[in-house]
PDB file of N, CA, C and O in Angstrom:
ATOM      1  N   MET A   1      88.447 134.711 104.298  1.00  0.00           N
ATOM      2  CA  MET A   1      87.250 135.298 104.882  1.00  0.00           C
ATOM      3  C   MET A   1      87.290 135.175 106.404  1.00  0.00           C
ATOM      4  O   MET A   1      87.705 134.153 106.951  1.00  0.00           O
ATOM      5  N   THR A   2      86.864 136.203 107.051  1.00  0.00           N
ATOM      6  CA  THR A   2      86.820 136.130 108.527  1.00  0.00           C
ATOM      7  C   THR A   2      85.440 135.684 108.945  1.00  0.00           C
ATOM      8  O   THR A   2      84.471 135.776 108.192  1.00  0.00           O
ATOM      9  N   CYS A   3      85.384 135.203 110.159  1.00  0.00           N
ATOM     10  CA  CYS A   3      84.103 134.729 110.706  1.00  0.00           C
ATOM     11  C   CYS A   3      83.086 135.878 110.743  1.00  0.00           C
ATOM     12  O   CYS A   3      81.918 135.700 110.396  1.00  0.00           O
ATOM     13  N   GLY A   4      83.542 137.030 111.161  1.00  0.00           N
ATOM     14  CA  GLY A   4      82.651 138.200 111.270  1.00  0.00           C
ATOM     15  C   GLY A   4      82.044 138.565 109.922  1.00  0.00           C
ATOM     16  O   GLY A   4      80.854 138.867 109.830  1.00  0.00           O
ATOM     17  N   TRP A   5      82.873 138.536 108.869  1.00  0.00           N
ATOM     18  CA  TRP A   5      82.379 138.881 107.531  1.00  0.00           C
ATOM     19  C   TRP A   5      81.320 137.881 107.098  1.00  0.00           C
ATOM     20  O   TRP A   5      80.277 138.262 106.566  1.00  0.00           O
ATOM     21  N   ILE A   6      81.586 136.610 107.324  1.00  0.00           N
ATOM     22  CA  ILE A   6      80.619 135.567 106.955  1.00  0.00           C
ATOM     23  C   ILE A   6      79.310 135.792 107.666  1.00  0.00           C
ATOM     24  O   ILE A   6      78.242 135.702 107.060  1.00  0.00           O
ATOM     25  N   LEU A   7      79.387 136.093 108.981  1.00  0.00           N
ATOM     26  CA  LEU A   7      78.178 136.288 109.774  1.00  0.00           C
ATOM     27  C   LEU A   7      77.433 137.532 109.352  1.00  0.00           C
ATOM     28  O   LEU A   7      76.210 137.600 109.482  1.00  0.00           O
ATOM     29  N   ARG A   8      78.147 138.510 108.853  1.00  0.00           N
ATOM     30  CA  ARG A   8      77.472 139.752 108.433  1.00  0.00           C
ATOM     31  C   ARG A   8      76.745 139.587 107.098  1.00  0.00           C
ATOM     32  O   ARG A   8      75.848 140.359 106.761  1.00  0.00           O
ATOM     33  N   TYR A   9      77.147 138.578 106.362  1.00  0.00           N
ATOM     34  CA  TYR A   9      76.533 138.384 105.069  1.00  0.00           C
ATOM     35  C   TYR A   9      75.060 137.980 105.249  1.00  0.00           C
ATOM     36  O   TYR A   9      74.689 137.525 106.331  1.00  0.00           O
ATOM     37  N   ASP A  10      74.268 138.124 104.286  1.00  0.00           N
ATOM     38  CA  ASP A  10      72.867 137.787 104.345  1.00  0.00           C
ATOM     39  C   ASP A  10      72.628 136.477 105.070  1.00  0.00           C
ATOM     40  O   ASP A  10      73.178 135.446 104.683  1.00  0.00           O
ATOM     41  N   ILE A  11      71.806 136.504 106.125  1.00  0.00           N
ATOM     42  CA  ILE A  11      71.639 135.338 106.991  1.00  0.00           C
ATOM     43  C   ILE A  11      71.081 134.129 106.203  1.00  0.00           C
ATOM     44  O   ILE A  11      71.408 132.985 106.517  1.00  0.00           O
ATOM     45  N   TYR A  12      70.259 134.380 105.203  1.00  0.00           N
ATOM     46  CA  TYR A  12      69.747 133.278 104.376  1.00  0.00           C
ATOM     47  C   TYR A  12      70.883 132.609 103.656  1.00  0.00           C
ATOM     48  O   TYR A  12      70.946 131.381 103.601  1.00  0.00           O
ATOM     49  N   TYR A  13      71.789 133.396 103.100  1.00  0.00           N
ATOM     50  CA  TYR A  13      72.946 132.865 102.410  1.00  0.00           C
ATOM     51  C   TYR A  13      73.809 132.100 103.426  1.00  0.00           C
ATOM     52  O   TYR A  13      74.341 131.036 103.109  1.00  0.00           O
ATOM     53  N   LEU A  14      73.945 132.627 104.618  1.00  0.00           N
ATOM     54  CA  LEU A  14      74.777 131.954 105.624  1.00  0.00           C
ATOM     55  C   LEU A  14      74.206 130.585 105.992  1.00  0.00           C
ATOM     56  O   LEU A  14      74.944 129.607 106.107  1.00  0.00           O
ATOM     57  N   LEU A  15      72.879 130.525 106.175  1.00  0.00           N
ATOM     58  CA  LEU A  15      72.297 129.228 106.548  1.00  0.00           C
ATOM     59  C   LEU A  15      72.462 128.194 105.435  1.00  0.00           C
ATOM     60  O   LEU A  15      72.732 127.022 105.698  1.00  0.00           O
ATOM     61  N   ASN A  16      72.297 128.640 104.195  1.00  0.00           N
ATOM     62  CA  ASN A  16      72.528 127.701 103.068  1.00  0.00           C
ATOM     63  C   ASN A  16      73.983 127.273 102.989  1.00  0.00           C
ATOM     64  O   ASN A  16      74.289 126.111 102.720  1.00  0.00           O
ATOM     65  N   LEU A  17      74.865 128.211 103.223  1.00  0.00           N
ATOM     66  CA  LEU A  17      76.297 127.894 103.182  1.00  0.00           C
ATOM     67  C   LEU A  17      76.637 126.894 104.276  1.00  0.00           C
ATOM     68  O   LEU A  17      77.348 125.919 104.034  1.00  0.00           O
ATOM     69  N   LEU A  18      76.122 127.138 105.490  1.00  0.00           N
ATOM     70  CA  LEU A  18      76.431 126.235 106.591  1.00  0.00           C
ATOM     71  C   LEU A  18      75.878 124.830 106.323  1.00  0.00           C
ATOM     72  O   LEU A  18      76.531 123.826 106.608  1.00  0.00           O
ATOM     73  N   TYR A  19      74.701 124.784 105.788  1.00  0.00           N
ATOM     74  CA  TYR A  19      74.111 123.472 105.452  1.00  0.00           C
ATOM     75  C   TYR A  19      74.980 122.748 104.441  1.00  0.00           C
ATOM     76  O   TYR A  19      75.276 121.562 104.587  1.00  0.00           O
ATOM     77  N   PHE A  20      75.387 123.492 103.402  1.00  0.00           N
ATOM     78  CA  PHE A  20      76.204 122.890 102.356  1.00  0.00           C
ATOM     79  C   PHE A  20      77.528 122.374 102.933  1.00  0.00           C
ATOM     80  O   PHE A  20      77.943 121.257 102.625  1.00  0.00           O
ATOM     81  N   ILE A  21      78.185 123.176 103.759  1.00  0.00           N
ATOM     82  CA  ILE A  21      79.449 122.792 104.294  1.00  0.00           C
ATOM     83  C   ILE A  21      79.370 121.664 105.312  1.00  0.00           C
ATOM     84  O   ILE A  21      80.102 120.679 105.216  1.00  0.00           O
ATOM     85  N   PHE A  22      78.489 121.811 106.275  1.00  0.00           N
ATOM     86  CA  PHE A  22      78.459 120.864 107.377  1.00  0.00           C
ATOM     87  C   PHE A  22      77.712 119.579 107.095  1.00  0.00           C
ATOM     88  O   PHE A  22      78.114 118.512 107.558  1.00  0.00           O
ATOM     89  N   LYS A  23      76.641 119.666 106.349  1.00  0.00           N
ATOM     90  CA  LYS A  23      75.867 118.483 106.113  1.00  0.00           C
ATOM     91  C   LYS A  23      76.308 117.701 104.887  1.00  0.00           C
ATOM     92  O   LYS A  23      76.508 116.488 104.954  1.00  0.00           O
ATOM     93  N   LYS A  24      76.457 118.391 103.782  1.00  0.00           N
ATOM     94  CA  LYS A  24      76.761 117.691 102.537  1.00  0.00           C
ATOM     95  C   LYS A  24      78.229 117.276 102.453  1.00  0.00           C
ATOM     96  O   LYS A  24      78.546 116.216 101.912  1.00  0.00           O
ATOM     97  N   HIS A  25      79.098 118.086 102.971  1.00  0.00           N
ATOM     98  CA  HIS A  25      80.512 117.771 102.868  1.00  0.00           C
ATOM     99  C   HIS A  25      81.177 117.335 104.182  1.00  0.00           C
ATOM    100  O   HIS A  25      82.341 116.936 104.190  1.00  0.00           O
ATOM    101  N   ASN A  26      80.452 117.412 105.259  1.00  0.00           N
ATOM    102  CA  ASN A  26      80.907 116.953 106.557  1.00  0.00           C
ATOM    103  C   ASN A  26      82.291 117.508 106.877  1.00  0.00           C
ATOM    104  O   ASN A  26      83.188 116.759 107.266  1.00  0.00           O
ATOM    105  N   TYR A  27      82.468 118.819 106.716  1.00  0.00           N
ATOM    106  CA  TYR A  27      83.740 119.489 107.018  1.00  0.00           C
ATOM    107  C   TYR A  27      83.926 119.783 108.492  1.00  0.00           C
ATOM    108  O   TYR A  27      84.994 120.239 108.900  1.00  0.00           O
ATOM    109  N   TRP A  28      82.932 119.536 109.277  1.00  0.00           N
ATOM    110  CA  TRP A  28      83.029 119.825 110.711  1.00  0.00           C
ATOM    111  C   TRP A  28      83.533 118.597 111.460  1.00  0.00           C
ATOM    112  O   TRP A  28      82.976 118.216 112.490  1.00  0.00           O
ATOM    113  N   ASN A  29      84.577 117.989 110.943  1.00  0.00           N
ATOM    114  CA  ASN A  29      85.123 116.771 111.539  1.00  0.00           C
ATOM    115  C   ASN A  29      86.265 117.117 112.454  1.00  0.00           C
ATOM    116  O   ASN A  29      87.404 116.714 112.218  1.00  0.00           O
ATOM    117  N   ILE A  30      85.967 117.868 113.509  1.00  0.00           N
ATOM    118  CA  ILE A  30      87.004 118.168 114.494  1.00  0.00           C
ATOM    119  C   ILE A  30      86.802 117.142 115.630  1.00  0.00           C
ATOM    120  O   ILE A  30      85.746 117.118 116.263  1.00  0.00           O
ATOM    121  N   PRO A  31      87.813 116.305 115.882  1.00  0.00           N
ATOM    122  CA  PRO A  31      87.625 115.221 116.823  1.00  0.00           C
ATOM    123  C   PRO A  31      87.357 115.656 118.247  1.00  0.00           C
ATOM    124  O   PRO A  31      86.736 114.925 119.019  1.00  0.00           O
ATOM    125  N   ASN A  32      87.826 116.850 118.602  1.00  0.00           N
ATOM    126  CA  ASN A  32      87.619 117.353 119.949  1.00  0.00           C
ATOM    127  C   ASN A  32      86.597 118.486 119.903  1.00  0.00           C
ATOM    128  O   ASN A  32      86.640 119.325 119.003  1.00  0.00           O
ATOM    129  N   ASP A  33      85.688 118.513 120.862  1.00  0.00           N
ATOM    130  CA  ASP A  33      84.631 119.521 120.870  1.00  0.00           C
ATOM    131  C   ASP A  33      85.153 120.873 121.308  1.00  0.00           C
ATOM    132  O   ASP A  33      84.486 121.874 121.046  1.00  0.00           O
ATOM    133  N   ALA A  34      86.301 120.970 121.958  1.00  0.00           N
ATOM    134  CA  ALA A  34      86.818 122.249 122.438  1.00  0.00           C
ATOM    135  C   ALA A  34      87.071 123.228 121.275  1.00  0.00           C
ATOM    136  O   ALA A  34      86.678 124.390 121.375  1.00  0.00           O
ATOM    137  N   PRO A  35      87.704 122.803 120.194  1.00  0.00           N
ATOM    138  CA  PRO A  35      87.878 123.769 119.082  1.00  0.00           C
ATOM    139  C   PRO A  35      86.564 124.228 118.467  1.00  0.00           C
ATOM    140  O   PRO A  35      86.442 125.379 118.049  1.00  0.00           O
ATOM    141  N   LYS A  36      85.587 123.339 118.410  1.00  0.00           N
ATOM    142  CA  LYS A  36      84.266 123.738 117.890  1.00  0.00           C
ATOM    143  C   LYS A  36      83.664 124.838 118.779  1.00  0.00           C
ATOM    144  O   LYS A  36      83.136 125.839 118.296  1.00  0.00           O
ATOM    145  N   LYS A  37      83.764 124.612 120.081  1.00  0.00           N
ATOM    146  CA  LYS A  37      83.215 125.570 121.047  1.00  0.00           C
ATOM    147  C   LYS A  37      83.907 126.898 120.912  1.00  0.00           C
ATOM    148  O   LYS A  37      83.246 127.936 120.937  1.00  0.00           O
ATOM    149  N   GLU A  38      85.191 126.904 120.773  1.00  0.00           N
ATOM    150  CA  GLU A  38      85.935 128.175 120.682  1.00  0.00           C
ATOM    151  C   GLU A  38      85.606 128.879 119.337  1.00  0.00           C
ATOM    152  O   GLU A  38      85.472 130.102 119.300  1.00  0.00           O
ATOM    153  N   THR A  39      85.483 128.143 118.292  1.00  0.00           N
ATOM    154  CA  THR A  39      85.121 128.721 116.983  1.00  0.00           C
ATOM    155  C   THR A  39      83.753 129.398 117.066  1.00  0.00           C
ATOM    156  O   THR A  39      83.587 130.526 116.603  1.00  0.00           O
ATOM    157  N   LEU A  40      82.790 128.719 117.647  1.00  0.00           N
ATOM    158  CA  LEU A  40      81.461 129.302 117.790  1.00  0.00           C
ATOM    159  C   LEU A  40      81.468 130.494 118.704  1.00  0.00           C
ATOM    160  O   LEU A  40      80.693 131.426 118.492  1.00  0.00           O
ATOM    161  N   LYS A  41      82.327 130.506 119.732  1.00  0.00           N
ATOM    162  CA  LYS A  41      82.435 131.665 120.613  1.00  0.00           C
ATOM    163  C   LYS A  41      82.912 132.905 119.821  1.00  0.00           C
ATOM    164  O   LYS A  41      82.384 134.006 119.980  1.00  0.00           O
ATOM    165  N   VAL A  42      83.916 132.688 118.974  1.00  0.00           N
ATOM    166  CA  VAL A  42      84.459 133.770 118.132  1.00  0.00           C
ATOM    167  C   VAL A  42      83.382 134.291 117.206  1.00  0.00           C
ATOM    168  O   VAL A  42      83.206 135.502 117.074  1.00  0.00           O
ATOM    169  N   CYS A  43      82.671 133.402 116.573  1.00  0.00           N
ATOM    170  CA  CYS A  43      81.601 133.795 115.670  1.00  0.00           C
ATOM    171  C   CYS A  43      80.503 134.572 116.404  1.00  0.00           C
ATOM    172  O   CYS A  43      80.005 135.574 115.889  1.00  0.00           O
ATOM    173  N   ASN A  44      80.139 134.133 117.556  1.00  0.00           N
ATOM    174  CA  ASN A  44      79.129 134.772 118.335  1.00  0.00           C
ATOM    175  C   ASN A  44      79.540 136.191 118.751  1.00  0.00           C
ATOM    176  O   ASN A  44      78.757 137.138 118.680  1.00  0.00           O
ATOM    177  N   LYS A  45      80.796 136.293 119.184  1.00  0.00           N
ATOM    178  CA  LYS A  45      81.341 137.599 119.593  1.00  0.00           C
ATOM    179  C   LYS A  45      81.393 138.553 118.402  1.00  0.00           C
ATOM    180  O   LYS A  45      81.068 139.733 118.539  1.00  0.00           O
ATOM    181  N   SER A  46      81.798 138.053 117.240  1.00  0.00           N
ATOM    182  CA  SER A  46      81.852 138.876 116.033  1.00  0.00           C
ATOM    183  C   SER A  46      80.475 139.340 115.623  1.00  0.00           C
ATOM    184  O   SER A  46      80.293 140.499 115.252  1.00  0.00           O
ATOM    185  N   TRP A  47      79.504 138.449 115.685  1.00  0.00           N
ATOM    186  CA  TRP A  47      78.127 138.784 115.301  1.00  0.00           C
ATOM    187  C   TRP A  47      77.538 139.860 116.208  1.00  0.00           C
ATOM    188  O   TRP A  47      76.904 140.807 115.741  1.00  0.00           O
ATOM    189  N   ARG A  48      77.759 139.698 117.522  1.00  0.00           N
ATOM    190  CA  ARG A  48      77.258 140.696 118.488  1.00  0.00           C
ATOM    191  C   ARG A  48      77.914 142.039 118.297  1.00  0.00           C
ATOM    192  O   ARG A  48      77.253 143.074 118.375  1.00  0.00           O
ATOM    193  N   ALA A  49      79.222 142.035 118.044  1.00  0.00           N
ATOM    194  CA  ALA A  49      79.951 143.268 117.830  1.00  0.00           C
ATOM    195  C   ALA A  49      79.470 143.988 116.573  1.00  0.00           C
ATOM    196  O   ALA A  49      79.369 145.215 116.555  1.00  0.00           O
ATOM    197  N   TYR A  50      79.177 143.231 115.536  1.00  0.00           N
ATOM    198  CA  TYR A  50      78.712 143.819 114.308  1.00  0.00           C
ATOM    199  C   TYR A  50      77.352 144.460 114.488  1.00  0.00           C
ATOM    200  O   TYR A  50      77.123 145.576 114.020  1.00  0.00           O
ATOM    201  N   LYS A  51      76.444 143.763 115.164  1.00  0.00           N
ATOM    202  CA  LYS A  51      75.091 144.326 115.424  1.00  0.00           C
ATOM    203  C   LYS A  51      75.221 145.576 116.271  1.00  0.00           C
ATOM    204  O   LYS A  51      74.506 146.551 116.035  1.00  0.00           O
ATOM    205  N   SER A  52      76.102 145.576 117.238  1.00  0.00           N
ATOM    206  CA  SER A  52      76.315 146.737 118.091  1.00  0.00           C
ATOM    207  C   SER A  52      76.839 147.925 117.269  1.00  0.00           C
ATOM    208  O   SER A  52      76.433 149.068 117.478  1.00  0.00           O
ATOM    209  N   THR A  53      77.734 147.633 116.347  1.00  0.00           N
ATOM    210  CA  THR A  53      78.254 148.689 115.450  1.00  0.00           C
ATOM    211  C   THR A  53      77.154 149.267 114.598  1.00  0.00           C
ATOM    212  O   THR A  53      77.104 150.479 114.391  1.00  0.00           O
ATOM    213  N   LEU A  54      76.267 148.420 114.098  1.00  0.00           N
ATOM    214  CA  LEU A  54      75.154 148.942 113.309  1.00  0.00           C
ATOM    215  C   LEU A  54      74.272 149.867 114.107  1.00  0.00           C
ATOM    216  O   LEU A  54      73.816 150.886 113.588  1.00  0.00           O
ATOM    217  N   VAL A  55      74.021 149.536 115.357  1.00  0.00           N
ATOM    218  CA  VAL A  55      73.193 150.380 116.178  1.00  0.00           C
ATOM    219  C   VAL A  55      73.920 151.671 116.516  1.00  0.00           C
ATOM    220  O   VAL A  55      73.369 152.750 116.299  1.00  0.00           O
ATOM    221  N   THR A  56      75.134 151.597 117.039  1.00  0.00           N
ATOM    222  CA  THR A  56      75.818 152.789 117.529  1.00  0.00           C
ATOM    223  C   THR A  56      76.314 153.706 116.399  1.00  0.00           C
ATOM    224  O   THR A  56      76.215 154.928 116.504  1.00  0.00           O
ATOM    225  N   ASP A  57      76.834 153.128 115.346  1.00  0.00           N
ATOM    226  CA  ASP A  57      77.413 153.945 114.275  1.00  0.00           C
ATOM    227  C   ASP A  57      76.370 154.396 113.255  1.00  0.00           C
ATOM    228  O   ASP A  57      76.526 155.452 112.642  1.00  0.00           O
ATOM    229  N   PHE A  58      75.334 153.628 113.069  1.00  0.00           N
ATOM    230  CA  PHE A  58      74.365 153.975 112.018  1.00  0.00           C
ATOM    231  C   PHE A  58      73.010 154.404 112.546  1.00  0.00           C
ATOM    232  O   PHE A  58      72.544 155.502 112.241  1.00  0.00           O
ATOM    233  N   MET A  59      72.373 153.551 113.336  1.00  0.00           N
ATOM    234  CA  MET A  59      71.036 153.869 113.822  1.00  0.00           C
ATOM    235  C   MET A  59      71.065 155.121 114.701  1.00  0.00           C
ATOM    236  O   MET A  59      70.241 156.019 114.525  1.00  0.00           O
ATOM    237  N   ASP A  60      71.994 155.185 115.633  1.00  0.00           N
ATOM    238  CA  ASP A  60      72.046 156.345 116.542  1.00  0.00           C
ATOM    239  C   ASP A  60      72.366 157.661 115.838  1.00  0.00           C
ATOM    240  O   ASP A  60      72.083 158.735 116.368  1.00  0.00           O
ATOM    241  N   ASN A  61      72.946 157.581 114.662  1.00  0.00           N
ATOM    242  CA  ASN A  61      73.287 158.780 113.866  1.00  0.00           C
ATOM    243  C   ASN A  61      72.355 158.968 112.683  1.00  0.00           C
ATOM    244  O   ASN A  61      72.605 159.809 111.821  1.00  0.00           O
ATOM    245  N   ASP A  62      71.294 158.199 112.637  1.00  0.00           N
ATOM    246  CA  ASP A  62      70.296 158.263 111.523  1.00  0.00           C
ATOM    247  C   ASP A  62      70.958 158.120 110.176  1.00  0.00           C
ATOM    248  O   ASP A  62      70.684 158.892 109.257  1.00  0.00           O
ATOM    249  N   LEU A  63      71.844 157.118 110.050  1.00  0.00           N
ATOM    250  CA  LEU A  63      72.502 156.821 108.778  1.00  0.00           C
ATOM    251  C   LEU A  63      71.968 155.523 108.250  1.00  0.00           C
ATOM    252  O   LEU A  63      71.434 154.708 109.002  1.00  0.00           O
ATOM    253  N   ASP A  64      72.109 155.326 106.953  1.00  0.00           N
ATOM    254  CA  ASP A  64      71.636 154.133 106.280  1.00  0.00           C
ATOM    255  C   ASP A  64      72.834 153.187 106.061  1.00  0.00           C
ATOM    256  O   ASP A  64      73.686 153.458 105.215  1.00  0.00           O
ATOM    257  N   ALA A  65      72.899 152.085 106.817  1.00  0.00           N
ATOM    258  CA  ALA A  65      74.020 151.165 106.704  1.00  0.00           C
ATOM    259  C   ALA A  65      74.015 150.401 105.394  1.00  0.00           C
ATOM    260  O   ALA A  65      75.046 149.864 104.989  1.00  0.00           O
ATOM    261  N   SER A  66      72.885 150.344 104.732  1.00  0.00           N
ATOM    262  CA  SER A  66      72.820 149.636 103.458  1.00  0.00           C
ATOM    263  C   SER A  66      73.620 150.345 102.369  1.00  0.00           C
ATOM    264  O   SER A  66      73.978 149.717 101.372  1.00  0.00           O
ATOM    265  N   THR A  67      73.905 151.617 102.531  1.00  0.00           N
ATOM    266  CA  THR A  67      74.759 152.306 101.566  1.00  0.00           C
ATOM    267  C   THR A  67      76.244 152.075 101.836  1.00  0.00           C
ATOM    268  O   THR A  67      77.085 152.258 100.957  1.00  0.00           O
ATOM    269  N   PHE A  68      76.546 151.671 103.061  1.00  0.00           N
ATOM    270  CA  PHE A  68      77.971 151.399 103.448  1.00  0.00           C
ATOM    271  C   PHE A  68      78.330 149.962 103.228  1.00  0.00           C
ATOM    272  O   PHE A  68      79.440 149.668 102.783  1.00  0.00           O
ATOM    273  N   TYR A  69      77.429 149.051 103.525  1.00  0.00           N
ATOM    274  CA  TYR A  69      77.674 147.621 103.371  1.00  0.00           C
ATOM    275  C   TYR A  69      76.899 147.112 102.146  1.00  0.00           C
ATOM    276  O   TYR A  69      75.670 147.053 102.187  1.00  0.00           O
ATOM    277  N   PRO A  70      77.587 146.745 101.065  1.00  0.00           N
ATOM    278  CA  PRO A  70      76.887 146.351  99.822  1.00  0.00           C
ATOM    279  C   PRO A  70      76.045 145.110  99.976  1.00  0.00           C
ATOM    280  O   PRO A  70      75.067 144.953  99.244  1.00  0.00           O
ATOM    281  N   TYR A  71      76.370 144.228 100.882  1.00  0.00           N
ATOM    282  CA  TYR A  71      75.611 142.981 101.057  1.00  0.00           C
ATOM    283  C   TYR A  71      74.366 143.180 101.919  1.00  0.00           C
ATOM    284  O   TYR A  71      73.527 142.284 102.012  1.00  0.00           O
ATOM    285  N   LEU A  72      74.244 144.340 102.544  1.00  0.00           N
ATOM    286  CA  LEU A  72      73.080 144.640 103.386  1.00  0.00           C
ATOM    287  C   LEU A  72      72.052 145.392 102.531  1.00  0.00           C
ATOM    288  O   LEU A  72      72.225 146.566 102.203  1.00  0.00           O
ATOM    289  N   THR A  73      70.999 144.688 102.190  1.00  0.00           N
ATOM    290  CA  THR A  73      69.980 145.282 101.311  1.00  0.00           C
ATOM    291  C   THR A  73      69.184 146.323 102.142  1.00  0.00           C
ATOM    292  O   THR A  73      69.177 146.306 103.373  1.00  0.00           O
ATOM    293  N   LYS A  74      68.525 147.215 101.402  1.00  0.00           N
ATOM    294  CA  LYS A  74      67.668 148.224 102.032  1.00  0.00           C
ATOM    295  C   LYS A  74      66.585 147.577 102.863  1.00  0.00           C
ATOM    296  O   LYS A  74      66.271 148.047 103.956  1.00  0.00           O
ATOM    297  N   GLU A  75      66.003 146.485 102.347  1.00  0.00           N
ATOM    298  CA  GLU A  75      64.963 145.793 103.092  1.00  0.00           C
ATOM    299  C   GLU A  75      65.481 145.170 104.390  1.00  0.00           C
ATOM    300  O   GLU A  75      64.823 145.252 105.427  1.00  0.00           O
ATOM    301  N   LEU A  76      66.656 144.552 104.331  1.00  0.00           N
ATOM    302  CA  LEU A  76      67.239 143.975 105.562  1.00  0.00           C
ATOM    303  C   LEU A  76      67.546 145.079 106.567  1.00  0.00           C
ATOM    304  O   LEU A  76      67.304 144.907 107.762  1.00  0.00           O
ATOM    305  N   TRP A  77      68.078 146.223 106.098  1.00  0.00           N
ATOM    306  CA  TRP A  77      68.399 147.303 106.975  1.00  0.00           C
ATOM    307  C   TRP A  77      67.115 147.865 107.633  1.00  0.00           C
ATOM    308  O   TRP A  77      67.122 148.144 108.832  1.00  0.00           O
ATOM    309  N   GLU A  78      66.060 148.027 106.897  1.00  0.00           N
ATOM    310  CA  GLU A  78      64.813 148.518 107.455  1.00  0.00           C
ATOM    311  C   GLU A  78      64.238 147.541 108.490  1.00  0.00           C
ATOM    312  O   GLU A  78      63.694 147.960 109.511  1.00  0.00           O
ATOM    313  N   ASP A  79      64.365 146.241 108.216  1.00  0.00           N
ATOM    314  CA  ASP A  79      63.895 145.250 109.179  1.00  0.00           C
ATOM    315  C   ASP A  79      64.727 145.284 110.461  1.00  0.00           C
ATOM    316  O   ASP A  79      64.196 145.153 111.563  1.00  0.00           O
ATOM    317  N   PHE A  80      66.025 145.460 110.301  1.00  0.00           N
ATOM    318  CA  PHE A  80      66.933 145.566 111.468  1.00  0.00           C
ATOM    319  C   PHE A  80      66.560 146.760 112.314  1.00  0.00           C
ATOM    320  O   PHE A  80      66.425 146.652 113.533  1.00  0.00           O
ATOM    321  N   VAL A  81      66.391 147.913 111.658  1.00  0.00           N
ATOM    322  CA  VAL A  81      66.002 149.139 112.379  1.00  0.00           C
ATOM    323  C   VAL A  81      64.696 148.982 113.102  1.00  0.00           C
ATOM    324  O   VAL A  81      64.545 149.411 114.247  1.00  0.00           O
ATOM    325  N   LYS A  82      63.719 148.344 112.407  1.00  0.00           N
ATOM    326  CA  LYS A  82      62.408 148.142 112.986  1.00  0.00           C
ATOM    327  C   LYS A  82      62.533 147.249 114.243  1.00  0.00           C
ATOM    328  O   LYS A  82      61.930 147.532 115.278  1.00  0.00           O
ATOM    329  N   LEU A  83      63.316 146.181 114.129  1.00  0.00           N
ATOM    330  CA  LEU A  83      63.512 145.261 115.270  1.00  0.00           C
ATOM    331  C   LEU A  83      64.182 145.984 116.450  1.00  0.00           C
ATOM    332  O   LEU A  83      63.734 145.865 117.590  1.00  0.00           O
ATOM    333  N   LYS A  84      65.226 146.709 116.173  1.00  0.00           N
ATOM    334  CA  LYS A  84      65.952 147.374 117.255  1.00  0.00           C
ATOM    335  C   LYS A  84      65.218 148.568 117.819  1.00  0.00           C
ATOM    336  O   LYS A  84      65.582 149.043 118.895  1.00  0.00           O
ATOM    337  N   SER A  85      64.218 149.067 117.157  1.00  0.00           N
ATOM    338  CA  SER A  85      63.456 150.222 117.601  1.00  0.00           C
ATOM    339  C   SER A  85      62.197 149.823 118.391  1.00  0.00           C
ATOM    340  O   SER A  85      61.477 150.698 118.872  1.00  0.00           O
ATOM    341  N   THR A  86      61.928 148.539 118.530  1.00  0.00           N
ATOM    342  CA  THR A  86      60.725 148.111 119.228  1.00  0.00           C
ATOM    343  C   THR A  86      60.859 148.436 120.721  1.00  0.00           C
ATOM    344  O   THR A  86      61.958 148.502 121.272  1.00  0.00           O
ATOM    345  N   LYS A  87      59.714 148.630 121.339  1.00  0.00           N
ATOM    346  CA  LYS A  87      59.693 148.929 122.790  1.00  0.00           C
ATOM    347  C   LYS A  87      60.285 147.791 123.564  1.00  0.00           C
ATOM    348  O   LYS A  87      61.027 148.027 124.517  1.00  0.00           O
ATOM    349  N   GLU A  88      59.989 146.552 123.196  1.00  0.00           N
ATOM    350  CA  GLU A  88      60.508 145.385 123.901  1.00  0.00           C
ATOM    351  C   GLU A  88      62.057 145.378 123.912  1.00  0.00           C
ATOM    352  O   GLU A  88      62.684 145.087 124.930  1.00  0.00           O
ATOM    353  N   PHE A  89      62.636 145.704 122.765  1.00  0.00           N
ATOM    354  CA  PHE A  89      64.103 145.752 122.698  1.00  0.00           C
ATOM    355  C   PHE A  89      64.645 146.823 123.619  1.00  0.00           C
ATOM    356  O   PHE A  89      65.578 146.572 124.381  1.00  0.00           O
ATOM    357  N   GLN A  90      64.074 148.009 123.559  1.00  0.00           N
ATOM    358  CA  GLN A  90      64.566 149.106 124.366  1.00  0.00           C
ATOM    359  C   GLN A  90      64.358 148.855 125.848  1.00  0.00           C
ATOM    360  O   GLN A  90      65.217 149.222 126.650  1.00  0.00           O
ATOM    361  N   VAL A  91      63.268 148.252 126.235  1.00  0.00           N
ATOM    362  CA  VAL A  91      63.036 147.937 127.651  1.00  0.00           C
ATOM    363  C   VAL A  91      64.002 146.864 128.107  1.00  0.00           C
ATOM    364  O   VAL A  91      64.563 146.963 129.198  1.00  0.00           O
ATOM    365  N   PHE A  92      64.206 145.840 127.292  1.00  0.00           N
ATOM    366  CA  PHE A  92      65.103 144.721 127.661  1.00  0.00           C
ATOM    367  C   PHE A  92      66.513 145.219 127.877  1.00  0.00           C
ATOM    368  O   PHE A  92      67.185 144.762 128.801  1.00  0.00           O
ATOM    369  N   PHE A  93      66.981 146.135 127.061  1.00  0.00           N
ATOM    370  CA  PHE A  93      68.344 146.605 127.165  1.00  0.00           C
ATOM    371  C   PHE A  93      68.468 147.927 127.927  1.00  0.00           C
ATOM    372  O   PHE A  93      69.553 148.505 127.991  1.00  0.00           O
ATOM    373  N   GLY A  94      67.360 148.406 128.505  1.00  0.00           N
ATOM    374  CA  GLY A  94      67.361 149.566 129.337  1.00  0.00           C
ATOM    375  C   GLY A  94      67.722 150.849 128.604  1.00  0.00           C
ATOM    376  O   GLY A  94      68.434 151.699 129.139  1.00  0.00           O
ATOM    377  N   LEU A  95      67.230 150.984 127.377  1.00  0.00           N
ATOM    378  CA  LEU A  95      67.551 152.191 126.595  1.00  0.00           C
ATOM    379  C   LEU A  95      66.465 153.242 126.776  1.00  0.00           C
ATOM    380  O   LEU A  95      66.553 154.326 126.200  1.00  0.00           O
TER     381      LEU A  95
END
């Protein structure tokens, strides 16, 4: 699994998964903080790129991403579109 795929999965599932991995099993035992920082940077970059793809490839073309990505429910897609369509979002990003 790639970091981007994991981050694209339902955020609720992701949070439960992270709790299970990091808290219960303590798998985040990297002695140096530099690898942790780099891993989180990659995850952050993948997450931002994915959201950008959803906006440019789907929202801008009036397509439904929930038909393309099986893990993205119709409800999540509608919430995403609603969030990205707000005036605050458009003003903040100069759209």
